[in-house]
N, CA, C and O atoms as a GROMACS GRO file, in nm:
protein
  272
    1MET      N    1   6.713  -5.326   1.516
    1MET     CA    2   6.735  -5.255   1.393
    1MET      C    3   6.873  -5.286   1.335
    1MET      O    4   6.888  -5.289   1.213
    2HIS      N    5   6.973  -5.308   1.417
    2HIS     CA    6   7.107  -5.339   1.369
    2HIS      C    7   7.111  -5.474   1.298
    2HIS      O    8   7.190  -5.493   1.206
    3ALA      N    9   7.027  -5.568   1.342
    3ALA     CA   10   7.025  -5.701   1.278
    3ALA      C   11   6.973  -5.690   1.135
    3ALA      O   12   7.022  -5.759   1.046
    4SER      N   13   6.874  -5.605   1.113
    4SER     CA   14   6.821  -5.591   0.977
    4SER      C   15   6.918  -5.515   0.886
    4SER      O   16   6.922  -5.540   0.766
    5ILE      N   17   6.994  -5.423   0.942
    5ILE     CA   18   7.090  -5.347   0.862
    5ILE      C   19   7.208  -5.435   0.822
    5ILE      O   20   7.258  -5.424   0.711
    6SER      N   21   7.252  -5.523   0.911
    6SER     CA   22   7.369  -5.607   0.880
    6SER      C   23   7.338  -5.709   0.771
    6SER      O   24   7.429  -5.748   0.698
    7SER      N   25   7.213  -5.753   0.759
    7SER     CA   26   7.179  -5.849   0.655
    7SER      C   27   7.144  -5.781   0.523
    7SER      O   28   7.125  -5.847   0.421
    8MET      N   29   7.135  -5.649   0.526
    8MET     CA   30   7.097  -5.574   0.408
    8MET      C   31   7.221  -5.550   0.320
    8MET      O   32   7.332  -5.533   0.371
    9GLY      N   33   7.200  -5.549   0.190
    9GLY     CA   34   7.310  -5.521   0.100
    9GLY      C   35   7.346  -5.374   0.101
    9GLY      O   36   7.268  -5.289   0.145
   10GLU      N   37   7.466  -5.344   0.053
   10GLU     CA   38   7.514  -5.206   0.057
   10GLU      C   39   7.430  -5.114  -0.030
   10GLU      O   40   7.406  -4.999   0.008
   11ALA      N   41   7.385  -5.162  -0.144
   11ALA     CA   42   7.304  -5.078  -0.233
   11ALA      C   43   7.173  -5.038  -0.166
   11ALA      O   44   7.131  -4.922  -0.176
   12LYS      N   45   7.109  -5.132  -0.100
   12LYS     CA   46   6.983  -5.100  -0.032
   12LYS      C   47   7.007  -5.005   0.085
   12LYS      O   48   6.928  -4.914   0.108
   13ARG      N   49   7.115  -5.027   0.158
   13ARG     CA   50   7.146  -4.940   0.272
   13ARG      C   51   7.172  -4.798   0.224
   13ARG      O   52   7.124  -4.702   0.285
   14ARG      N   53   7.247  -4.783   0.116
   14ARG     CA   54   7.275  -4.649   0.064
   14ARG      C   55   7.147  -4.581   0.016
   14ARG      O   56   7.129  -4.461   0.033
   15LYS      N   57   7.058  -4.660  -0.045
   15LYS     CA   58   6.932  -4.605  -0.095
   15LYS      C   59   6.845  -4.556   0.021
   15LYS      O   60   6.786  -4.448   0.014
   16GLU      N   61   6.837  -4.635   0.129
   16GLU     CA   62   6.757  -4.595   0.244
   16GLU      C   63   6.814  -4.473   0.314
   16GLU      O   64   6.739  -4.392   0.368
   17GLN      N   65   6.945  -4.458   0.313
   17GLN     CA   66   7.008  -4.344   0.378
   17GLN      C   67   7.011  -4.221   0.288
   17GLN      O   68   7.053  -4.113   0.330
   18GLY      N   69   6.967  -4.235   0.164
   18GLY     CA   70   6.962  -4.123   0.073
   18GLY      C   71   7.096  -4.090   0.008
   18GLY      O   72   7.116  -3.980  -0.043
   19LEU      N   73   7.188  -4.186   0.010
   19LEU     CA   74   7.320  -4.166  -0.050
   19LEU      C   75   7.317  -4.207  -0.197
   19LEU      O   76   7.243  -4.298  -0.234
   20PRO      N   77   7.397  -4.142  -0.280
   20PRO     CA   78   7.401  -4.183  -0.422
   20PRO      C   79   7.476  -4.315  -0.437
   20PRO      O   80   7.556  -4.351  -0.350
   21PRO      N   81   7.452  -4.388  -0.545
   21PRO     CA   82   7.524  -4.514  -0.566
   21PRO      C   83   7.673  -4.489  -0.584
   21PRO      O   84   7.715  -4.381  -0.624
   22LYS      N   85   7.751  -4.591  -0.554
   22LYS     CA   86   7.897  -4.579  -0.568
   22LYS      C   87   7.934  -4.562  -0.715
   22LYS      O   88   7.869  -4.617  -0.804
   23GLU      N   89   8.041  -4.485  -0.739
   23GLU     CA   90   8.091  -4.471  -0.875
   23GLU      C   91   8.180  -4.590  -0.908
   23GLU      O   92   8.247  -4.645  -0.820
   24LYS      N   93   8.180  -4.628  -1.033
   24LYS     CA   94   8.265  -4.739  -1.074
   24LYS      C   95   8.406  -4.687  -1.101
   24LYS      O   96   8.422  -4.586  -1.168
   25LYS      N   97   8.505  -4.756  -1.050
   25LYS     CA   98   8.644  -4.713  -1.066
   25LYS      C   99   8.694  -4.738  -1.208
   25LYS      O  100   8.787  -4.671  -1.253
   26ARG      N  101   8.634  -4.830  -1.277
   26ARG     CA  102   8.679  -4.867  -1.411
   26ARG      C  103   8.671  -4.749  -1.509
   26ARG      O  104   8.758  -4.734  -1.594
   27GLU      N  105   8.568  -4.668  -1.496
   27GLU     CA  106   8.548  -4.556  -1.588
   27GLU      C  107   8.660  -4.454  -1.576
   27GLU      O  108   8.703  -4.399  -1.678
   28LYS      N  109   8.708  -4.428  -1.458
   28LYS     CA  110   8.813  -4.330  -1.438
   28LYS      C  111   8.944  -4.379  -1.499
   28LYS      O  112   9.018  -4.299  -1.558
   29ILE      N  113   8.974  -4.505  -1.487
   29ILE     CA  114   9.098  -4.561  -1.541
   29ILE      C  115   9.097  -4.555  -1.693
   29ILE      O  116   9.199  -4.522  -1.754
   30GLU      N  117   8.985  -4.585  -1.755
   30GLU     CA  118   8.977  -4.584  -1.900
   30GLU      C  119   8.993  -4.443  -1.957
   30GLU      O  120   9.048  -4.426  -2.065
   31GLU      N  121   8.945  -4.343  -1.886
   31GLU     CA  122   8.956  -4.206  -1.934
   31GLU      C  123   9.101  -4.159  -1.936
   31GLU      O  124   9.140  -4.082  -2.025
   32LYS      N  125   9.181  -4.203  -1.841
   32LYS     CA  126   9.319  -4.157  -1.831
   32LYS      C  127   9.406  -4.208  -1.945
   32LYS      O  128   9.480  -4.131  -2.005
   33SER      N  129   9.397  -4.336  -1.975
   33SER     CA  130   9.487  -4.394  -2.074
   33SER      C  131   9.409  -4.445  -2.195
   33SER      O  132   9.428  -4.558  -2.239
   34ASN      N  133   9.322  -4.364  -2.248
   34ASN     CA  134   9.239  -4.405  -2.359
   34ASN      C  135   9.322  -4.428  -2.485
   34ASN      O  136   9.303  -4.528  -2.554
   35LEU      N  137   9.415  -4.338  -2.515
   35LEU     CA  138   9.498  -4.350  -2.634
   35LEU      C  139   9.592  -4.469  -2.622
   35LEU      O  140   9.610  -4.545  -2.718
   36LEU      N  141   9.651  -4.485  -2.505
   36LEU     CA  142   9.744  -4.596  -2.484
   36LEU      C  143   9.674  -4.730  -2.492
   36LEU      O  144   9.727  -4.824  -2.550
   37SER      N  145   9.555  -4.740  -2.436
   37SER     CA  146   9.483  -4.867  -2.439
   37SER      C  147   9.440  -4.903  -2.581
   37SER      O  148   9.438  -5.021  -2.617
   38LYS      N  149   9.406  -4.803  -2.662
   38LYS     CA  150   9.371  -4.831  -2.802
   38LYS      C  151   9.492  -4.885  -2.877
   38LYS      O  152   9.478  -4.974  -2.961
   39PHE      N  153   9.610  -4.831  -2.847
   39PHE     CA  154   9.732  -4.876  -2.914
   39PHE      C  155   9.764  -5.020  -2.877
   39PHE      O  156   9.800  -5.100  -2.964
   40PHE      N  157   9.752  -5.056  -2.749
   40PHE     CA  158   9.785  -5.191  -2.705
   40PHE      C  159   9.680  -5.293  -2.752
   40PHE      O  160   9.713  -5.410  -2.767
   41LYS      N  161   9.558  -5.251  -2.774
   41LYS     CA  162   9.454  -5.343  -2.821
   41LYS      C  163   9.458  -5.361  -2.972
   41LYS      O  164   9.387  -5.445  -3.027
   42SER      N  165   9.543  -5.283  -3.038
   42SER     CA  166   9.553  -5.290  -3.184
   42SER      C  167   9.608  -5.426  -3.226
   42SER      O  168   9.703  -5.474  -3.165
   43PRO      N  169   9.552  -5.487  -3.329
   43PRO     CA  170   9.604  -5.616  -3.374
   43PRO      C  171   9.742  -5.605  -3.438
   43PRO      O  172   9.811  -5.706  -3.455
   44ARG      N  173   9.783  -5.485  -3.473
   44ARG     CA  174   9.914  -5.466  -3.536
   44ARG      C  175  10.023  -5.431  -3.435
   44ARG      O  176  10.136  -5.404  -3.475
   45PHE      N  177   9.992  -5.431  -3.307
   45PHE     CA  178  10.090  -5.394  -3.205
   45PHE      C  179  10.211  -5.486  -3.209
   45PHE      O  180  10.324  -5.439  -3.198
   46GLY      N  181  10.191  -5.615  -3.225
   46GLY     CA  182  10.303  -5.710  -3.233
   46GLY      C  183  10.390  -5.684  -3.354
   46GLY      O  184  10.512  -5.697  -3.347
   47LEU      N  185  10.327  -5.648  -3.464
   47LEU     CA  186  10.402  -5.616  -3.586
   47LEU      C  187  10.490  -5.494  -3.565
   47LEU      O  188  10.607  -5.493  -3.604
   48TYR      N  189  10.434  -5.389  -3.504
   48TYR     CA  190  10.512  -5.268  -3.477
   48TYR      C  191  10.627  -5.297  -3.382
   48TYR      O  192  10.739  -5.250  -3.402
   49LEU      N  193  10.600  -5.374  -3.278
   49LEU     CA  194  10.703  -5.407  -3.180
   49LEU      C  195  10.814  -5.489  -3.244
   49LEU      O  196  10.931  -5.464  -3.218
   50GLY      N  197  10.778  -5.586  -3.328
   50GLY     CA  198  10.877  -5.666  -3.397
   50GLY      C  199  10.961  -5.583  -3.494
   50GLY      O  200  11.082  -5.604  -3.504
   51ALA      N  201  10.898  -5.490  -3.565
   51ALA     CA  202  10.971  -5.405  -3.660
   51ALA      C  203  11.072  -5.317  -3.586
   51ALA      O  204  11.185  -5.301  -3.632
   52VAL      N  205  11.032  -5.261  -3.475
   52VAL     CA  206  11.124  -5.177  -3.397
   52VAL      C  207  11.240  -5.261  -3.346
   52VAL      O  208  11.354  -5.215  -3.346
   53PHE      N  209  11.215  -5.382  -3.302
   53PHE     CA  210  11.320  -5.470  -3.251
   53PHE      C  211  11.418  -5.508  -3.363
   53PHE      O  212  11.539  -5.508  -3.340
   54ILE      N  213  11.368  -5.539  -3.481
   54ILE     CA  214  11.456  -5.576  -3.593
   54ILE      C  215  11.540  -5.456  -3.636
   54ILE      O  216  11.659  -5.471  -3.665
   55ILE      N  217  11.481  -5.338  -3.641
   55ILE     CA  218  11.557  -5.217  -3.676
   55ILE      C  219  11.667  -5.192  -3.573
   55ILE      O  220  11.779  -5.155  -3.609
   56TYR      N  221  11.636  -5.213  -3.446
   56TYR     CA  222  11.739  -5.196  -3.342
   56TYR      C  223  11.850  -5.298  -3.359
   56TYR      O  224  11.967  -5.264  -3.343
   57LEU      N  225  11.818  -5.422  -3.390
   57LEU     CA  226  11.921  -5.524  -3.409
   57LEU      C  227  12.012  -5.490  -3.527
   57LEU      O  228  12.133  -5.508  -3.518
   58ILE      N  229  11.956  -5.442  -3.636
   58ILE     CA  230  12.036  -5.403  -3.753
   58ILE      C  231  12.127  -5.286  -3.716
   58ILE      O  232  12.245  -5.287  -3.750
   59TYR      N  233  12.072  -5.187  -3.647
   59TYR     CA  234  12.152  -5.072  -3.603
   59TYR      C  235  12.266  -5.116  -3.512
   59TYR      O  236  12.378  -5.070  -3.528
   60ASP      N  237  12.237  -5.204  -3.420
   60ASP     CA  238  12.338  -5.250  -3.326
   60ASP      C  239  12.446  -5.331  -3.397
   60ASP      O  240  12.564  -5.319  -3.364
   61ALA      N  241  12.409  -5.414  -3.493
   61ALA     CA  242  12.507  -5.493  -3.568
   61ALA      C  243  12.598  -5.403  -3.650
   61ALA      O  244  12.719  -5.424  -3.656
   62ILE      N  245  12.541  -5.302  -3.715
   62ILE     CA  246  12.621  -5.208  -3.794
   62ILE      C  247  12.719  -5.133  -3.703
   62ILE      O  248  12.836  -5.118  -3.737
   63ARG      N  249  12.671  -5.088  -3.590
   63ARG     CA  250  12.757  -5.016  -3.495
   63ARG      C  251  12.868  -5.105  -3.441
   63ARG      O  252  12.981  -5.059  -3.421
   64PHE      N  253  12.837  -5.232  -3.417
   64PHE     CA  254  12.935  -5.326  -3.363
   64PHE      C  255  13.047  -5.355  -3.464
   64PHE      O  256  13.165  -5.355  -3.429
   65TYR      N  257  13.009  -5.379  -3.590
   65TYR     CA  258  13.109  -5.416  -3.689
   65TYR      C  259  13.186  -5.296  -3.744
   65TYR      O  260  13.295  -5.316  -3.797
   66THR      N  261  13.138  -5.175  -3.733
   66THR     CA  262  13.214  -5.060  -3.782
   66THR      C  263  13.317  -5.011  -3.679
   66THR      O  264  13.413  -4.945  -3.716
   67HIS      N  265  13.297  -5.042  -3.554
   67HIS     CA  266  13.393  -5.000  -3.451
   67HIS      C  267  13.503  -5.103  -3.432
   67HIS      O  268  13.599  -5.075  -3.360
   68GLY      N  269  13.494  -5.217  -3.492
   68GLY     CA  270  13.588  -5.326  -3.470
   68GLY      C  271  13.700  -5.322  -3.562
   68GLY      O  272  13.788  -5.407  -3.556
   0.00000   0.00000   0.00000
C-alpha cells in the first residue's frame, strides 16, 4: 500500500483521505496590499515618481543656494 501512495499525487492523496484542497497563498498576499499593488501597476507611476524627484531637486537647490 505504501508503494501506491508514494506514486500518487498530493491532490489525489488528500482527496482519498477526505482532506480539503490546499489554499493558494497568492490570494492572501493580494488581499493585504491591494491598494499598493494598484498604485505600482499604474502606468503613471513613473510620472509621479519623476515629478516628486524633480520637486525635491528644486527644493534642495533653493535651500543650498540660500544658505550660502
